[in-house]
N, C-alpha and C positions, 0 to 999 in steps of 0.2 A: 069126608069121603076119600077113599084111596084113589089115586090117579091110575088110569089104565095105561100100562106101558106097552107100546106097539113093538112088535118084533120085526126085524128086517126081513124082507122077502128075498128068496133066492133068485138066481139068474133066470131060470125057466119061467117062474111066476111073473117076473117083471116083463120078460119078452112077450108072454101071452097077453098081458094087460096092455102093453104098448102097441102090439099088433092090432088089437081091437080098436084102440083109440086112433091108430094111424089110418085104418080104413075109413073111419068116420071123418077124420080131418082131411083125408085125401078127396073124399067126395065133395066136401064143402070148401076145399082149398083154404082152410083156416088153421093156422098153426097154434092158435090159442087153445084148441081142444087138446092138442098134444101137450101143451104147457100145463094145463090143469091136471091131466093124468100124470105127468112127470112130477108135479109138486105134491100130489096126493101121497106119495111114498116118502114120508118125512123121516122114517127110520133109516133109510138107505142114504149113503153119501152120493155126491154128484158123480164120482168116479164109478161107483157101482151101477148107477142108473144110465149113464151114457152108452156103455157097451151094449146092453139089451136094446136100447133105442136104435143104435146103429144096425144091429142084427135084424131088427124088425123092418127097417128100410130095405136092406139087401134081400131078405126073403120075399118081401112083397114084390120087388122088381123082378126077381128071377122066376118066381112061380106063378105070378098073376099078370104081369104087364109086359113080358118079353116079346109078345106078338103084336102089341099095340104101341106103335112108335110115338104117337101123340101123347099117350098117357105116360110114356117114359119121360118125355120132356117135362110134363106137369109134375111128376114125382121129383125130378131133379130140382125144379124151381122150389118145390115145397121143402126139400132138404136144405136149400140155401136159406130159406126163412127160418128153419129150425136151428141152423148154425148161428144166425144172428140172435135167436132167442136163447142160445147157450144151453140147448138140451141134447145136442149130438156133437160128435167130434167134428173138428173143422174140416177134415179131409173127406168126410162122407160123400159130398156131391161128386168129387172126382173119383172116388172109389166106386160109386154107382155107375158112372160112365165107363170106367174100366171093366167092370163086370159085364155090362151089356155088350161092349165091343168084343169081348172074348167069346160070347155065346151066340152071336148072330152072324149072318153072311156079310160079305163085303158090300153088297148093294145096300143093305140096311145100315151098315156102318156109315156109308156116305150120307145117308139121310139123317141119321142121328147126329152126325158131326155138325149139322146146322145149328143145333142147340149149343154146342161148344163155341162155335163162332159168334153166335148172337150174345153170349154171356161173357165175352172177352173182358168187358169193363168190370164185370163182377169178379172175375179171377184176379184182376189187377188191384182190387181193393186190399188195403193193408192187412185185414184180418185173414184173407185167403192166400195172398201172394206168398208170404214167407213160409206157410205150412204146406201149400199145395203145388208150388212150382216144380218140385222134383217129381211129384206124382203125375202132373200134367205132362212133363217132358218124357217120363217113362211111358205113359199111355200113348203119346204121339209116336215115339220111336217103335213101340210094338206094332202100331198100325202100319208104319212105313215098312217094317220087315215083312209084313204080310202082303203088301201091295207090289205090283210089278211096275218098274219104272217106265216100261215101254207101253203097257196096256192101260194102266191106271195113272197116266201122267197128270191129268187134271186134279184128281183127288190128292196125289202127292204134293202138287203145287199148293192146294188149299191148306194142307197141313203145315207146310213150310211157311206160308204167308201168315197163318195164325200164330205160329211160334214167333215170327218176327214182330207181330203186333203185341204179343203177350210179354215177351222179355224186353228189357231196355237195350239200347244200342251197346252199352258197355258190358253186357253179360258175356263173360269170356267163354262160356260153354257153347255159344252160338257163333263164335268168331274163329277164323282160321289164323290164329296168332302167329304160328311159326311158318306160314306160307307153304303148306304142304299141297302137293298135287294128287289128284285121283289117278294114281298109276294103274289101277285095275281097269280103267276104261280103255281097253285095247280094241282097236278097229282091225278086225281080221279080214284079209283079202287075199287074193292069189288064185290064179288059174293058169292052165297051160296056154302059152302064147298062140299055139295053133288053134285051140278051141276058141280063143277070143277073136281071132281073125275070122273064123267061121260065123261067129255071132254078129259081126259087123259088116257082112257082105251086103245085106239088104238095106242098110241105112243110107238114106239120101238126104239132100238139102242140108248137109253139114259142111261148112266151108273149111273145116280142119280135118286132118286125118287122125282118127282115134285108133291107136294101135296098142300093143301090149306094153311098149315102153312108156307111153303117156299114161296108161292106166296105172302102172306101178308107181310112177313118179307122183301122180295125183294123190293116191291113197297113202303113200308113205309119208306125206306131209302131216297126216293126222297124228303120227307118233311124236313129231316135234311139237304140235299143238298140245298134246297130252303132257309132255315133259319138256318145257322150254329150256331147262338147264343143259340139255344136250348141245345147245347152240354155242356154249362156251368152249366146247371141244373143237379143235382145229379140223379134224377129219369129219365130224358130224356137221360142222358149219359149212364146210365145202359141199357136202352132199345136199344140205338144205338150200344153199344158195343156187345150186344147179337146178334142183327140182322146182324151187319157187319161180325162178326165171322162166322155165319152160311152161309151167302152168299159167302164169300171168300173161305170157305171150299168146298162149292159146285163147285165153279170155279176151285179150285185146283184138285178136283176128276174127273172133266169132261174136259179132254184135247181135243183140237181141232187139226185137221189135216191140213197140208199145202194145200191150194186149187190149188197151181201151179202144172201143169202137170209134172209127172216124179220126184217129190220131196216129201219128208216126213218131218215131224216136226223135227225128229232127225237129218236128213241131213241138214236142215236149221240151227239148232243150231250149228252143227259142222262147217258148212261153216262160220257162223257169228263169232264163236270163232276163227277160223283160220284168218278171216279178221281183228279181233282185234289185233292179234299177228303179222301179216305180212301185209305189204302194197303192195304186188305184184299184178300187174294187177288191180290197184285200179280204174283207169279210165274206164276200160272195165266193171267192176262190177257196178260202178255208172251208166254207160250208160244203162246196162240191167235193173237195178232197176228203173230208170226213165221211160224206155219203159213200164215196167210192171205197174207202177203207172198210166201212161197215159192211158194204155189199160183198167185198172180197172175203171178209171174215166169215160171213154167213155161208158163202159158197164153199169155204174150206172146211169140210166135214171131218177130215182126218188130220191128225198131227203126229208126226214121227219124231220122237226124241233121239233116235239113233239113225245114222246114215246106213243105207243099204248099199252094199259093195258089189252087187251082182254086175258083171261086165255088160250084160244086156241093157242095164239102166243108165250107163254112163253118158250116152249120147242124150238121153232125155233129161238127165240131171244137169248137164251143161246148158241145155236149152231152158231150164227152169230159173226164173229170176230170183225166187226165194232161196233156192239152193246156192246159186252163185253169190248172193249177198251173205249167206251164212259163212261160206268159205272165206270171202274177202274180209269179213269182220274178224274171223279167226286170225288172219294175218295181222290186223291192226292190234288185236289184244296181245299177240305174241310180241310185236315190236314194242308196245308200251312197257311190257314187263322187262324186256331186255335193256331198256334205256333208263327207267326210273330207278330210284334208290329204294331198296327193300331192306328192312331191318335185319332179317335173318338170312340174307344172301351170304354166300361164302366170299371171303376176300379175294379169292382167285377168279371169281365170276365177274370179269370186267371185259368190256368190248375194246377191240383194237380200233385205231382210227379208220382202217379200211372197212371194218364191219359197221361202224357207225355211219360212214358215208353210204354204204350199200343200203342200210336200213332207211336212211332219209330219202334216198332216191326211190326205193321201192314203195315206201309209205305214200309218197306223192302219186305214184302210179296207181296204187290201190284206190286212193280217194278219187282219182280220175275215172277208174273203172266203175266205182260205185255211182258216180254222177251220171255215167252213160248207161246204167242199168235201169230200164223202166220198170214200173211207173214211178214218177216223182223222184227221179234219181238224185237231184241236187238237194231236195228236202231231206231225203233219207241220209245222204252223206253228212249234212249239217247236224242231223240228230245224232248220228253215231259219234261225230267229233265232240258234241256236247256231252254225251254219256261217258266217253273216255276221259274227258276233263273232270267230270264228277268222280269218276273212279280213281283218278290220281289224287283228288282231295281225300277220299276215303283211305287211300294208301298212306298218305301223310299222317292221317289221324291214327292209324295203326302203328306207324313208326314212332309216334309220340306216346305210346302206351295205352291207347284207347281210353282217353279221358272221358269221364262221365259228362253228358250234356245236362246243363242246368238252365232253367229259364231265368232271364234277367230279372233283377229285383224290380217290382212294380214301383217302388218309391223312387228308384233312380230314373225310371222311364217317365214318371209323372212330373219330374222337376222341369220347369220351363227353362229354355236356353237362356244364357246370360244376355242381358240387354246390350246392344251395340252402343259404343260410346259415340256421341254425336261429334261430328267433325266441324271444326271452326270454318267459317267462310274464308275464302282465299284473301279477301281484302283485309279481314281482321288479322290474319297471320302476317301479311306484309306490313301492316301498320305497327304491330307489336315488335317485329324484327327491326324496323326502322328506328323506333324509339330506343331500342337497346344498342343501336349502332352495328347491327349485324345484317347478314344477307339471308333471305329465305328463297330456296330454289325448288320447293315442292317435294323434295326427296330427302329423307333423313340422312342418308350417307353423304349426298352431295352437299347438303347444308352444313354438316359437321366438318367436311373437308374444306369448304370455302371459308368457314369461320375459324380455321385452325390458327391463323395469325392475323393481327390487324392489318399488316402490310404483306400481301402474298408474294409480291415481287422481291421484297427484302428477305422473306423466308426462303425463297429459292436460292439466294446467294449465301445461305448459312454454310459454315464449314462442315457441319454434319452431313450435308448433301454432296460433299466433294468426295467422290469415290475413285478419283484418279490416283493410281499408285505411283510410287517413286520409280524412276527408270532403273535404279540399281536393284531394288527389290524385285522388279518384274523380270529383269535379265537373269537373276539368280534362281528363279522358280524352275521346277522340273518341266521339261517340254520335249517334243520330238524335233530333231534337227531339220526335218523336211516339212514342218508345220508352217505353211505360208501365212496363215492367219496370225500366228504368233510373231512372225517376222514383220508383218505389216504393222501390228500394234506396237511392237518394239521401236520401229523406225518413227512412228508418230510420237511416242513418248520422248524419244531421243531428240527429235526436232524441236519439241516444246521445252525440254528441260536441260539440254546439254549442248554446248557448242561443237562437240566432236562430230555431230551429224554433218557439219559443213566442211570440216578440215581433215578428216581422218582417211577418207577413201583416196587411194593413190592410183588405182587402176580399175578400168571397167571390168576386168576379168576376176576381180575379188569377189568371192562368194559371200552372200548376205549372212549365212549362218556363221562362217568364219569371222566375218567382219564384226558381228554382234558379240562373238565370244572374245575377240580382242578388245572391244570397247569395254566389256564387263571387267576384264582383268585390269584395264587402265583405270577405270573408275574406282575399283577397289583399292588400287595402289595409291591413287590420289587421296582417297578418304583416310587411309592409314597415315600418309605423310602429313596431312593436315592435322590429324590427331596428335602426331608427335611434335609438330612445330608450335602448337599453342602453349603447352606447359613450358617449353624452353624459352619462349618469348616472355612469359610471365616471370620466370625466375631470374632472368638477366637484368641487371640494374644499370650498368654503365656502358654496355656494349651492344645496345639495340641496333644501331646502324650497321655495325659490323656483322651482327647475326643475320640481319635482313639481307645484306649483300651476299653473305655466305649461303643463306638459304636460297636466294635467287640463282646464284651460280650452281648450287647443287641441283636445283630443279631443272636448270637448263641442261646440265650434263646428263641427268637422268632421262630427260626428254630425248636428247640426241641418242643416248644408248638404247632407249626403247624403240626409237624409229629404226635404228640399225638392226635391232633384233627382229622387228616386224618385217624388215625387208625394204631395201631401196630399189627403185626402178633402174633397170639396166639401160644400155644405150637405146634399145628398141622400145623402151617405156613399159616393159613388163617386169613383174616380180620374178625373182628366182624361185623355182618350184621347191627346191630342197629347203631353202631358208623359211619359206612360207609354211611348209608342212611341219618343220621342226618347231618353229616358234609359236604357231597358232594352236597346236595340239599339245604342247609341252606344259605340264602343270607348273604352277608357281609355288607349290608348297615347299620346294627345297630352298628357294630364295626368299620367300615371304612367309614367315610362320603365322601371320595373322589371316591368311586366306582360308583357313579352316573355319567352317560355319560355327557361330556361337550357339551353344545349347544351355539349358537350365537344369540345375539339379533339383532334387525333391523339395528342399527348403524354399527355393525360389518359386517353384510351381505352387507350393502351398500359399505363398503370398499372392500369386496371380489368380488362384481359383475363386476366392470370394468376389473378385471384380467381374469375373465371367458369369457367376451366378447360375440361374436356371437355363441359360442359353448354352450350356456346355454340350448338350446332346446335338444341338444344331451345329456347333463347332465340330463335334466328332464326325458328323456326316460329311462335312466339308473336308475334313482331314482324311476321309476314306474308310471310316469304320462303318460296319453294317449295323442294322437294328439289333441283331442278336448279340453282337459284341458290346454295344452300348448297354443293353439290358444286363449283361454279365457284370460290367463295371458297376452298374447301379445296385445290383443285388449283393455283390460281394463286399461293397463298401457303402452300407446304408446310412452312415453318418453324413452330415451336411458337407457338401463339396468333396466327399471322399471319392465319388465316381469320377469327378473332373480331374482330381489329382492323379488317380490311377491311370486314366486315359492319357494325360499329357506326359507322364513319366514313361509310359509304354511307348508313346509316339517318339519321344526323343531318343529312346534306346534302340528301337527296331527300325524306324524309317530312315533311309539314307538321306532323304531330302529334308529332314527335320532340322529347323534352325529357328532362332528367335526372329530373324527377319521375315521368314515365311509365315510364322505365327502372327506377327504384327500385320502382315498384308491380308491374311485371311480374316482377322478380327476387324480390320477396317472395312472389308467387303461385306461383313455381316452386321455392320453398324454397332459393334460393341466397342465404342470409342474409348470408354474409360480404361478397359483392359488393354486396348491397343496402345494408348499413351503410356501405360505402365510398362508394357513390353519394350517400347522405345527407350524409356528411361533406364530400364535394366540393361539394354544394349550399350548405352552410353556409359553406364557405370562399369560394365565388364570391360569395355575398351580402355577406359581410364585405368582400371586396375591392371590390365595387361601391359599398358604403357609404363606404369610405375615399375612393374617387374622387369621390363626390358631395360629401363634406365638404371635400375639397381644392378642388373647384371652387367651392363656396360661399365658402370662406375667401378664395380668390383674388379672387372677385367683390366681396366686402366691402372688401378692401384697395384694389381699384381705385376703388370708390365713395368 
């Protein structure tokens, strides 16, 4: 037998067949009837059959069910089942809702929107979200364009809440990424001052004077709340500061009474202060407050999303607690924006210290006014502060790029916390420490410190703990002549290490700074003389006694000459002013070539650098270099010890007080003892080399003579 080949059916034929099966399936709410009709046309492809099925749904909605809202919801749910059965397009449920919203009145739209809200979890399913999110957003935006923000406030809020539930937090289409303000929200006001005075003649029981000046200042603040960036302008900020001060002073002088029966504002404050201190009957008080809030919500039949600026209403608005709270919260929102860091703020939008101080003082005053505004002022102020804290967290999230929120991994949560290590009993710890010949003090740091050495007293006498500098090095360090602390320390070192402390002062009128300068010169001269005498004594073979006598005689003559230079007391026991001034301030460089401080060249610094090691940055800070300069040395010389070498070479070249003696003193203070000893050895080596050069020069001179 020959097979019968079916021919594909055209669009109109498929639509008529699907419309008939749709009526039957809609009455039974069974999508399988549609599925059987869909599968019966085997000659047509799925692409050819889905379009007629979509058209059947749309025609049934518009021509048969547009007046019955309950059947509209049933048809939408049936279309969802058809999408899951893969017999219609994925977007057909949202298309049906968009069609019905465009053909019915706003009252019916508000009722049909219930189905959209109830099926929010359906729209968030993976099969619907990726294909329908743009259609749903377009449908909601079309509804918002038809609605009035003032008259259909509740419906607008429902649409926005639905979008916030439908889209994830990180959806950029619902975020104000660049921190734009609604500059179209202009508050219009203004009236002739004479007309305003006529409207306020009959107002009584108002403790403040409401005039044209207060009216204009009050409503002009709305322009700053609309666009806070104006506050960064000096002229605008001065105007805002003046108007805000006037309005807040009027709020402070006009107290509101508690509207609750049998209670006053003072009683409310006392009760709230008591509730802050004690938590007695907290559940009862929360229940009463919730009942009062629910009752006040039921009584408030009307809600105005926009302020009315009629001058006749200003006195009543100032007497309204909700109106006052709204204005005060606007102040707090503005202050928060001006103080926090916003990613898209201009760099020039910064506050001066005076502006920041004014904002802090005014913010404290605003919170105080909120606490004084009944009912439940303190609770309301705490709630506002909590909300602003949360808002600051959201702002930080936007500054970080609106990262997507992810639920923590369940496997990580399910892991038990690590078991705590059991602590040994105190007796066992003491016993184990005694067996090892150590001490146990109950604290890891103290135990390690106490067991640093077997004999702690002997460890304290170690040479490494001797931080006392030499008097010669200390006197040569840079200082201020009027530094009394330096003079006191220098005298202490002099009394401990040198006999000049007891013999050198000749007059009570001798200044301490001049006295120390003279001692420094004398100590330097004695050190150089001693360095000269030692090699001469070693090279002499048979004339030791004669050399010693000559050396003693020479020292005696030099001492007498130095005393004559430093000044002898006259008959009245006082020093001659002219001699003291000339000798104490006269440099010794002309007479003593060795008084110039010893420095090191680059080769010598390269020998010292490995001994300093990783402590070279600590040394650099002590020598006066900043962190940026040390970082420059480190980056420019990345090889090992390169930064240390560059720093010390630069120090010896640029610093006037740079010398090997000062370097040794600083290294001793930083406990870099190995490097300090090497510097001292280098000093002795340089002095000996200089001495040999002088002796060679003198011998050459004698030969020439």
